[in-house]
N, C-alpha and C positions, 0 to 999 in steps of 0.2 A: 824233615820239617816241612810244613805246608801251612797256608794261611789258616787261621782259626775260623770257627763258625761265622764270626761277624767280620773278620778281617780288620779288627779295631784293636786299639791298645787295651780295651776292656775284655779281650780274650785272655788277658792276664788276671788270674783269680785274685779277688780282693780290691779291684779298681773300678771306679765309676768315673764318668766324665759328664760335666754339665756345661752347656753353652747359654749364653744370653747376649743378644746383640740388638741393634737399633738400626734399621735401614735409613732412617732420616739422618742419624749421625754418621752412618757408614763406619761403624766401629763396634767392638764387642769384646767379650771376655770368654775364656775357656778355663775350666777348673778341673784338675785331676784330683779326685777325692778318694782317699783309702777307706775301705770298710773298717780297717784298723790302722793304727800308725804304721808307717813304713820307713825303712832306711832310705836315705836320700843323699846324693852329692851332685856336683855340677862342674861343667867345664865350659869356660868362656873363651872363644877364639876371635870374636870380632873386636875390632878397635874402638867401638863406641857403644858399649853395653849400657842398658838401663836395667838395674836389678834391685832386689830387696831381700835381705836375709840370706844372701848366698855366702857371706863369710862364715856363717854358722855351719854351713855344710861341708867345711873343710874337715878332713879326719882328725886334725889336731884339736878341733873344738868339741865342746861338751855334749850338746844336744845330739842324740844319735837317731831320733825318729821324729817325723812330722806327720801331719794328718792330711795336708793338701798342697798343691802347687798351683799357682795362677800364671796363665798366659794372657796378656792384655794388649789391646790396642791403646792409642792415646799417647804415645811417647811418655815422658816423665809424668804426665797427668795420670797415665794408667797405673802407676805404682800404687795409687790409692785403692786399687782393686783388692789388694791384700786385706784391707780394712773390712770390706764386706764379707770376705770368707772367714775372717777372724770372728766377726759378729755370729755368723751361723754356727761355727764350731763352738764358741763360748755358750751359745744357747743350748747346745747339745752336750755340754760338759766335756768338751774335748780340747786337749792341749797339754802343755808341760806343767805338771803341778809343782808349785813353789810354796810351801807352807800350806795355807788354806786357799791359795789363789791358783786358778788355772789360766795359763797363758798359751793361746794358740800361736804356733809359729807357722808362717805361710810364705815360703820363698816364692818370689814373683819376678817375672821378666816381661819386658814390654817391647813393642814394635812401633814404628813411626807410621802413622796413617792420617796425619793431620792435614794433608794437602789433597785429599782425594775428592773433594767437593761436597762432603758432608756438612751438616750444620754442626760447627764446633764452637758456637757462641754461648756456651753454657756459663752460668755463674759459679757453680761448683762442678768439678768434673763428675761425670755420671758413673764412673767405673766401680765405686764402692757399691752402688745399688745394683749394677749389672752383675757384679761378682756374687752378691748375696743371692740374686735370683739364680745365677748359674749353679752355685753350690747346692741350693735347695732342689734344683732340677736334675742333679747328677744321676746317671743311669748307665746301664750297659749299652744301650743303643743311643746314638747321637748323630747329628747331621755333619756333613762335610761340605767343603767348598765355601760358599758364602755364609758362614756360620761362625759364632763365637769370635775369637780373636782373629779369625781369617775373613771376617765380614768385609773389611775395607782394604784388605791387602792387595799389592801388585807384586808381580814376579818378572823382572826384565821388562819385556814389551807385552806381557799378558796379564790378566787378571790372576792374582794370587789367591790363596784360600787356606782353609783348614784341611789337613790330610791325616790319615791314619793307616796303619797296616799291622799285621801280626804274623807270627811264625810259631807253630806249635809242634811238638812231638808227641803223637799219641801213645807211642810205646813206652816212653820215659816220663811223661808228664811235664817236661820242661816247656816254658812259655815265654815268648819275647814279643814286645810290641812297641809301637811309636806313636806319637801325636806331635804334629808340627803346624805351626802357623807360618806360611811361606809369604814373606813380604821382601824378597830378595832384591838386591841391586842387580845380581847376576841373572843369567838366563837358565831356564830349566829344560829348554829344547835345543835341539842340535842345529845351530846355524841356519835358521830359515826352514828347517824340516819340521814336520809334525812330531817326529819321534823325540822322546824325552831322553836326557842323558842317562836316566836310569833304565832305559829300554831293556838292556840285557837282564835285568833283575826281576822283570814283571812276572807275576804269577797269574795265569789264566789271561783274562783281558781287563784287569783291574784298572789299567789306564789306556784303553783303547784297543789293545791286541794287535798292534800295527805290525806289518812285516819289517824286515831289516832295512835300514836306510838305503836308498837307491844310489848313493854316491858317497865318496869320502868327505869327511868334514874338515873344512879348512881350519888351520890354526890361527883363529881370529875370534875375539870376544865381542865384536861389535853387534853381530847377529842381525844387522839391519836388512830389511827385505822391502820390496816395493809397496806391499799392502800395509805393513805395520812397521813404521820406522821408529827409531828411538828418538822421538821428537823432543829436542831440548826446549821447545816452547811449552811443553807440558811441565807445569811447575813441579809436579811430584817426581818427575825424572830428571829435571835439570840440575837439582841439588843432590849430590851423592849421599847426603845424609839421610834421605828420605826412605829408609828401608829397614832391614833386620829380619832374620829368620830365628825363631825361638821354638824349642822342642823339649819333649819329655820322652825318654825311652825307659822301658820298664821290663821287668822279669819277675817271675815267681820264685826265682832262685834265692837261696839264703846267702846274703852277702853282708859284710861289714862296710863302713863308710869308705875305707880305703879302696876296697874292690868296687864299690859303686862309683867312685871317682874315676877309676881306671875304665869302667864300663862307659862312662859319659865321655871320656877322652877318645876311646876307640869309636864310639858311635858318631862322633864329629866327622869321621870319614864318610858317613852316609850323606852329610851335606856336600862334601867334596865330590862325591860320585854323582850327584844330581843337580848341582848348581854351579855355573861357571861365569864369571869368577865368584869366589866365596871367601869369607873370612877377611874382607877388605878393611882398611883403616876406618871406613865410614860405617860399616855394618856392626851390629851388636850381637852377632851370632852366639847363642847360648843354649847348651843342651844339659837338662837335668837327667839324672838317672836315678830310678827308684826300684827298690827290691821288696817284695812283699813277704819273702822268707818262708814260703810254703813248699819249696822243693830243695832237696839236698843235692848239691853238684858232686858231692863225693870228694875224693882226694886226688883226682886226676889233675896234674899241674897244668895241663893244657886247657882245662875246662873254661876258665875265665876268659882266655884268648878267643876261644871258639864262641863264647857268649857274646863278646864284644863284636866279632865279625857279624853274627846274626843281627845284633842291634843296629849296626851300621847299615846292613842290607834293608832292614825294616824302615829305617829312617829315610833311606833313599827312595824306597817305594812310597812312603807316606808323602814325601815332597811331590812326586809325580802325581799321585792321587789327589792331593790338595789342589793343584792346578788344573788337572783334568776335570774335576768336579765343580770348579768355580765357574760362575756365570758372569757375563758381561755386567759391569756396573759403571755408569757414567762413561768416562773416557777409557776405562780399562776393559778391554775386549777379552772375553773368555776364550779358552783354547778351542772349544767346539765351534764358536762363531768364527774365529780366524781361519780355522782349517776345514770347516764345512763337514765335520764328522760327528 
């Protein structure tokens, strides 16, 4: 396995991603759009999730395919992003047919970016319109860092952002990818070092190509350092509820909803490999898993477990890429500005 030609989730056949964001608002939306409906499920590990239509993704529930998934800023206000994508899908005749009516189903998850200094004085939340724009702009190539749902994100003491990564096997045709908006309470770098927790999984120099850490890492989650402290005077960091990491992992494998749910559960390990601490009582960490069904895994009983491991690794790499590519915004300093690289 190696990164695909784009090293993006869109290296998985059948998927497109659209971003829409507003620098004045310091917020945005990212949409994963299927060229055809795809199987999807979800796993929620954070203690404070904000989601829409996730119950329907349980394997025991009826709808077995959806057309799109939204990741949005805006906390609970951002759940209206699903309406914008629904409008676009309805205009294009896509959704679940019920009699003579087509009803688009758009699972959505949100992160908290309301305290980042952007203009949040709207009358109606802007996320419906942003999601409509993002869905219409969906393509194979898209921006990382300060883009889409990652526009206003923070990650520990650094600027967070939108990240993506992929792994493909040219010999078999298997494809795996991840998309993540990193707005974590926890830290993505090793205790004051520039190396990311996902350092050992890096492919090429996708997040800096740094050498091994020059010292052992202390068993400490504070990560404070002289140049960038975890300043409790910073409103966005003083309240532990101002965070959450939301993600989509994808494969071209043929899976049912039960297998997709297991894929999402295993992929959560990617957050644990790249963020510390993670899945806290105040985070809403949520991972969707989608399968476009273009590749047959065969009858190997170990295949799904191996697929879940690849998805977790892709998600860990995507987390690091999202922070590495993010630029300073307001009080949130980007990785490259902090470490001068």
